[in-house]
N, C-alpha and C positions, 0 to 999 in steps of 0.2 A: 696600686695608689695611685689617687687624685690630686692635684693640686691643681689650688685656689686660681684664675683669672691676675687676682691682686694680686696675690704671692708673687706668678711669674712676670706680672710687670714689675715688681721693686726687686726682682733680683738683675732682672735686665737695664734696668736703670741705676745698680749699683753697683753693677762693672762697668771696669773700662774692657771696651774691644781690643781696643789695642794695645792692651796690657796683656789680656789672655791672651791672642793669635802670637803676639811676641814672644810668651812664652814657647809654641811652637814653630815659629819662623822666625829663625833668627835674623833671618833678611833683610828685615823689614825696616825698611827707613821713609822717611817724611819724603813728599814730592808732590808740590806745587797745595790744594789743598787735603790731600789724604797720602796713607802711606800704601808701600810697596815692596812685593818681594814675593821670591819664587814663591809657585804655588805649592804648598802638601799634600795635597790630590791627585798629584801626579809627575809623574818626570818634566820637571820641570827646568828648562835650562836657560830662558831668560825673563830679568822678573816679570809676570802678568795679571798676580795676583792683589790690588787691590783691597783697600781697608779705609770706610769713611766712618770719621771721630762725630760728622755734626750726626749721622744717619744710623752708627751706631749695625752698619752691614759690610757683610762684603759681595769681591764677587773675584769671580777669574776670568776673565777676557778670553782663555784660551781651552781652556777645561769647563768652563758653561759654572761652575760650582757658585751656590750663590746663597745665601743667609743672613738670618741678623745674629749674637755669640750666642745663645742654647741649641740653633744649628752647626755653629760651627765647631764646639763639644762635641754634642751628639758622636758630627760624625769622624770629627780626626780623634776621638777617644773610642771610636765605635759603638755608643754605650748606644739607651735609650732617651725619647727627650724626658722621663721622667727624674731620670740620674744625672743629665746634664743638669734640670735645672739642680737639682741638690746637691752634685758639686759645683755650682758657679756659688751657693746660696752660704756653703761651707766657706768660699774664698773670701765671700763678701761679710761675714759674718751673723748670716740672717738664720734665725731657725725655723725649720719649717713646717708652715701648719700643714699636715695631709688632711684629708677628710677622705671618706672609703673606707675603708679599712677600722678606723676606728683609733680613737687617742691611745689606748691601749694598748694595742698591737704598735703604732710611733713609740710609744715609750718605752716597752718591751725590746723592741730592735735597739732603738740608740742603748738603751742600758747593755744587753749582750754586746755589745760593741766594744764599747768601756770599757765593761767587764773583760772580757778578751785581749782588749787591749794589752792595761791594765798587767793580767797573768803570763801573757807571752814578754810582757819584761821580765814578772819574777820569773818565768824559767832564765829566759836567757841571765837571769845574777845568778842561779845556781851552776849554771855551765859553766862560768869563766868568772865565776867568784869565789864557787864555797868549792870546799873537800867533796864533799861527797858527787860534786858534780865530774871530779875529774876522770874518774871510770869513764864516763860518758866524752868526756874533748879527750878522750886517751883514741877510743875508740873513730868520734870522725879525724883528726889527726891522724890516724893510719889507715882515711880512708882518702888520707890528701884535699882532706876540708880543711884552708889556712879559717882564720879570723875574720878576715874580710870578707868570705863566702858565707864565715858566719852569721853576719852582722844581717850582709844582705836580705839572707832569708831569716834572719832573727834565728836560728836555733837555740833550740833550749833543753835542758835537762829539768823532768819531774820526779823528788824525793822518791827514795827507799821505803821510807819509816812511814809506818800509818795514822795516817791524822794529819802529817804534817802539814802541808799542800793550807788544808779544809783551815788548820789550826790560824795557819799567819793573815789567811785571807779573812780571816771571820774577826780575825784582832786587826785587822786595819775599819774596821767598821759598817764591812756589809753582810745580808744577811742567808741567809740562810736560801731565802728560795731564788736571788740573782746569782746563787749559787746551782741552785736544779737547772732553772732555767738555760743555763747558757749548753750543759750537757755537758757537762763536764766533771760533776759530779752524781751520781744515785744516791737512794738512800736503800740503808740496808741495819740487819737486824743490830748493828753499831752504829748505827746513824747514818751521818751523808760520808760517800765512800764516791776515792778518785777514780776513776777509768783506768788512767794515765799515771806509773808509777813504775822510776826504775827503767823512765825510757828514753832512749832520744826524743825532744820533742820538738812536729814541727807544724806552727803555725798555719794553717790556712787560710790565703786572702781573697776575694774574688775583687774582679777586675776593677773597681775603686779604689783599692787598698784595704779596705777595711775588715780585720781580723774578726773570721765567722766561726772559724773553729779550729781544732787539732787534730793532728796525726802524731804516733808513738812508735817507735821503735825498740822492741825489746834489745838492750845489749846481752844479755843470754841466749843464743837461738834456741835452746831446749826447751825456752818457754812457747806459747803457743793464747794466742798466732802473731806472729813476732807485728804482726799489723795494728794497728787498732787505732780507729777515733773518735769525736766523741761523738753523741748523737744528735740527731737532727734536731732541730728546732726552726725558731721562726728565720734566723738569716739563714743557717748550715743545712743547706738542700745538696746533698751529694752529685745529684743525678745532675745542677745547672753550675757547680763548681766545677776548677780545674787549678790542681798544685800548678803554683807557677806563677798566674794567668799575671799578677800584675807587676812579676819582675820583666817578663819575657815579650807583651804585647809593643812598648818602644821596636825592638828588634824584631818581633813581626811587621808590623806597620813598613819597617824602613827595606827587609826586603821580599812582603810578601808572602813568606813560608811562617808554618807553625811546623814543631815534629812532637809530634805524640808520642811520649816513654810511656812505662808502666807503672813504675814509681813514685816515691821524691826521691832517693836516693838517686836512679837515674837520673831528673831535674836538674840536681846538684852535677852532678857526673858531666853531665856534658854541658853546663853556665863551665862550669873550673879549665875544664878543656875550647871556651872561649865558642861557644852553641848557646847563643843568651834565649832564642828564639823557642821555649822549649817549658813543655807540662807535663802533667799526668794526669789522668783521673783521682778522687779521693774516694780509691778503697770500692771504686763499682765498674763494670763493661760501662764503654764509652756509650753517650745517650744522643738524641737528635737532639737534645737543649746542647748540649758538650758542643758538640761540632755547628751549628748555629752562633754559636758564643765564638767559637776560630775563629769563624767564616766573615766576623766581624771587624775579624788582624788581617786576615791574613787569606790570597788566591788559592792557595796550595794548603795540603795537611798533609804531611807525609808521616808514616805511620814506623815509626823504627821499633824493632820488635827482638828481641833472641832467639822469637824462630823456635821454642817450645812449643808444643801441642796447644797449652793452655794460651799461649801469648796469638796463636794460629786461629785460632779459633774464635780470641776476641779480637785480632781483627779482620776478619772474615763479616763477623756481628755490625761492627765500625766502621765497613766499608756496605752494610746494605745500612745503613742510619743514616750516610749521608750521602745515598743514590740520588737522586731529582733535584740535589741541590745547585740549582746554576752556576749560582754564586764560586763555588769552592770544588778545587778539583783533588783528587785522591793522588796517593801514589806511598809506596811500601819497602821500603830496607830492609830487609834479612840479617840480622847481627852469625857470623860463620860462629858453630858449634858451639849456637844453643850463648854464647855470651853475653852480657848484658854489658850496657855502655861503657861503664867503667871497665869491666874486664878486657873491653876490644880498646880504649882508646889507651890502657896500662900497656899492649904489647902492638898495638898496630902506632896509635899517633895519629893526632890530628891531620896531616896529608895524607895519610891513606883515608880516614874515612872520606871525602872530601872527593876523592876518586869512586866510594860509593853511594854517595850522595847523585854522584854524574850520572853513576847507574841504575838508578834505581828504578822496581818497574812498577808498570802504569796499575792501575787497580783493579781490573779487567783481567789482564793477564796473571794478576797474583789468584782471582777467585777462581779461574783454570785450572792456575797452579795450584791450589788447592783441596780443591774436591776432586783433581783426578790422582794427587800424587797416589802411587803403589794404590791404582785403581784397572782393574783389567777393562778396558773397553769394550770389543769384543763380547763382553758378557753381559746380555739385554738388559738382566735387570740392575744391573750396577753404571750401565749406559743412565738405564732411566732416574736413576738417581740422582746422576749428577747429571744430566740435562733437570732435574727438577730443581736444585741447589740456586743452575744458574737462571734457570726461568724466574726467579724466585726476587731473581735481585734484578733482572733484567726489566721485569716486569714494574717494580718502583720506578723507573723514570717513563713518565709520563710524554715526553719529548719524542717523537712519536720518530725523529728522524736519528735522534740517539738513539732509541731502541733496535733503530734496520739499522746504525754499525756496530753495535755490538753485536747483533744475531751474526756479522760478516767475522767480525772477529773470533766470533767463538766456534766462526763454520772452519773460515783460517786453520786455528789452535790445535780443534779437533778431528781436523779433517773428511770430515761430514757435507754433503752439499746442503747450500744455503736456505734453497728452496724447502728441500725435505725440513731444514730445521725452522722455517719463517710457518710452515705447515702444520709443523708441533708445537709452534708454539704459540699460533692463533688457536691450539683449542686448548690448549693452557686458562689464554688469557678470557677464551672466553665463557670456560667454567668458570672464571674467578669471579671476572662480569655478574654473574649472574646472580653470585655468594656477595658482592660487595658491599658495604652499605654505601645508599648515595647521600653524599657532601652538599648541599646545597652553598654557591659561595652566590653572594649577593653581593654583586660587585660595581652595582649603578648607587651603592649607596655611596661607595667609597673608590672609586675610580674618578678623576674631574677631565672632562673632555679635554681633548690638547687644544688652543684655540687658535686660531690661523687672525694672527691682526693683519688687519686693513687698515687702511688709512685715515677712514674716521674714529674708532678707536685709537692708536698710533698716536690722534691729535689733541684730543680727549687725554691721553694719558697723561701726555707733551700738557695740556696745561696742571693736574694735577701735583703733578713735581714741579713744573714752577711755586705754583702756589703754595706748596713745601716748603723753597727758599726764601722767601718773599717777606718783609717784616708785616708788613701791612695789608695780607690778603683778605681779611675778614671788612677791611673800608674798600677797598678796591670789588671788593664781590658785593657791596650795598650799595655803590652808586652808583654801577653798570647797570642795576637787574637780573644778573646773572640768577639764575636757581634749577637744581636737578633738573626738569622739564625740558630743557635744552641737549641736554646727552641722548645721543643713539641708542649708546650700547648701556645696557642695565646696568650690566654691572660696573663700565665706572661710576655709573649714578651712584651706585650704592657704596666705593669707593669714597666715593663725591661727600656722603652725606655720611658714614664715619670720621673723613677728615675731617667733616665739617662740626662736629662734634665735638672734635680731639685737638679743638682753635688749631689745622695743621699745625699739629706736634709732628717735629723730622725724628723724635723717634719714635715713634707711631705709627708711622704712616705704610711702611711696609706689613706689618703686621696682623695676619692673619690673613692676607694674601694666599689662596691658595689655589691660586692657578699659573702654573710653573713657567707659560710663556708670558706672562705679565709679568709673575716676579725678575724672571729673567732682562723681558726688557727695561725696566724699569728701573733695577740697579746698574742696568747695562750704564740706561743714562745718567742716573746719582755720578755713576763713576769716571766719567766721562768728562773730558774738559768746553764740552760741548755745553752747555748749561753754566752760562757767568754767576757770579756772588756780589757783581755790580747789580746795587740797586733801582739805578735808574733803570736799567738794560731789561733787570728780572719785569719792572713796574711795566716796561715798552710789551713784553714778549705776552705777557697775560693776557694785556688789552686787544690784539692780534690774535692771539689765539679766541679769546671771547668771541672778538668779532666773528671770525672764521667758524664755529659751532652754530655764535645766533644765528646768523646765514644759510651755515647748510641746514637749520631748522626751520627756518621758515623757508627755504625754496624748496624742499618737504612739503611745508603747509602748503604753499599754492599749487606745486602739482597736484595735490592728492585733488585740492578743490577745482582746479581744471580737468580732471578724470572723474571727475562730481557733472564740471559742465556738461561736458559732453553726451554724459549717461541721459540728464533732464533734458534737452535737447532730442535725443533720441526718444525723448515720450512725451517730449512739452511741455513738459512740466515749466514753463515759463514762469509761475511763482514761488518754485522752487530755485529757477534760473537767480532770478533778480538775489533773491536772497544770498546765495554764493554768489554772487559778482559785487555784494556789498561786501561779502567776506576777504577778499581778495583785497581787497583795495584795504583796507583792516590790515590784511598779510603785510602786502605792498607797502604799508607806512610805517609797519613794524619794522622793513628791511632797509625803507633810508634812514629810520631814525637812530639803528648799529654806523653810524657813518659817525655820528654826535659823540661815541666810545670816543673816534681818537682824541679829543678835547679835555679826558683826563690823563691822557700822558702827558700833557705840561706842568 
């Protein structure tokens, strides 16, 4: 999905950064020309987070986080840049013009989400308002799920009567095509057929709180399968979704922890007991995409399992999916006696749950326990099998320090000499290295080199900052004779060109600055009180900075000519020496003219 530059600019210009940030930073208050509050990106004790209404940027002077309103939403919501644009566009009432996937794709996506949203309300209406939904409501009540929980998760009921749901939807002017595209219906011999009937319905939302699909649980346990999901669509990709993420993400950000359970009812059981940072896969094994999604909102993922063989196997797969993700830590909680979360809370309560959380198992310890449980390690063949399982896991880590630590832990847990394990692992690694596909990583096109800001570059950046703050910058540039050629740094010269084309617009100043060091310096200066808003003082500072930059330029020219003269004297090229001396006189004259710039201050 690609969004045009024009649309991105329109969205940025249409939203108030102070209003957006205030939704997340409740401590934000006006302080001088900026707004100040506690930083939402680290454990801020003293307000160090500043927002500029004029420049539409933010900066934390403690952790260094900085950017514009799109970067803020991307970071705080843990979403992609494109999704941050979409989210803010909705806030501003702007219809996104998406290219790259085609209007047909975009229209279908929006149509399905709108259809799902309306259908979820209909399911909820059947559950709470219709007699036929009473059996489903009674089931939920028996599980301790009250009306508040029903509304938070927007639970519903799919009617039992054949054709009832589709007839209602068609009577409301919806066509058969959208019903089929939604994944909720299929075409059979008798026409349209809903995949969900006589089931409790769990609407499935993405992290942007868009209804993308549905899951259903039978009320009669003799009916199989017990759980059923709608078919995959352009918006419903099971491998990329987690049930409850829309409800859980704020608590995940707050605690830094996410719990991953096995099913929809497990999520709700945890939530009603005050554990709100809980999600579940949508009927699939845990995938890399799901782990990466959780890592946006939390730094630790706790697998909460009922301890049966299927759950243990799934946990082992999940841990392998999460290997090599430096941004997230895995740990495991095994509930006793193969209890599910609801059974556990009913028997032991929340306080005891907190105790088992404090005693959760490290991911690798779990893996070792899992593959060695009931295994006779004195049996050579069994031992080889165990080593292969664990080497499979360790090999996924590219960091050699992590590998070494895991080998060391493996040695302690299995009681096997570390050097012997390393020797065997190196054999295993050598075999895999020969068979692994080589993946090219062209980082030089993506990674920007770190820039060390010397005094010359800081001087030039200061000038750009003042020019964006002064109301009559174009006039002073014209009168001074200043142009891009005076810049020592090519990067600042490019920024100057862009700024000049935008008439030194404050709103567009930091847009497109792709160097983190430069961006950090500029935003830090803009947010500080160092840069005055007094027009007279701004003008004087601009003239002084221009003078210094021009002096440095002509000084470099003069030094270059002096070196050429010395070289020409060695070769006794007197004609060239005469030309160079004339050129140096012109340079000296230009340096003297710079003094006249001070007249512009008047």
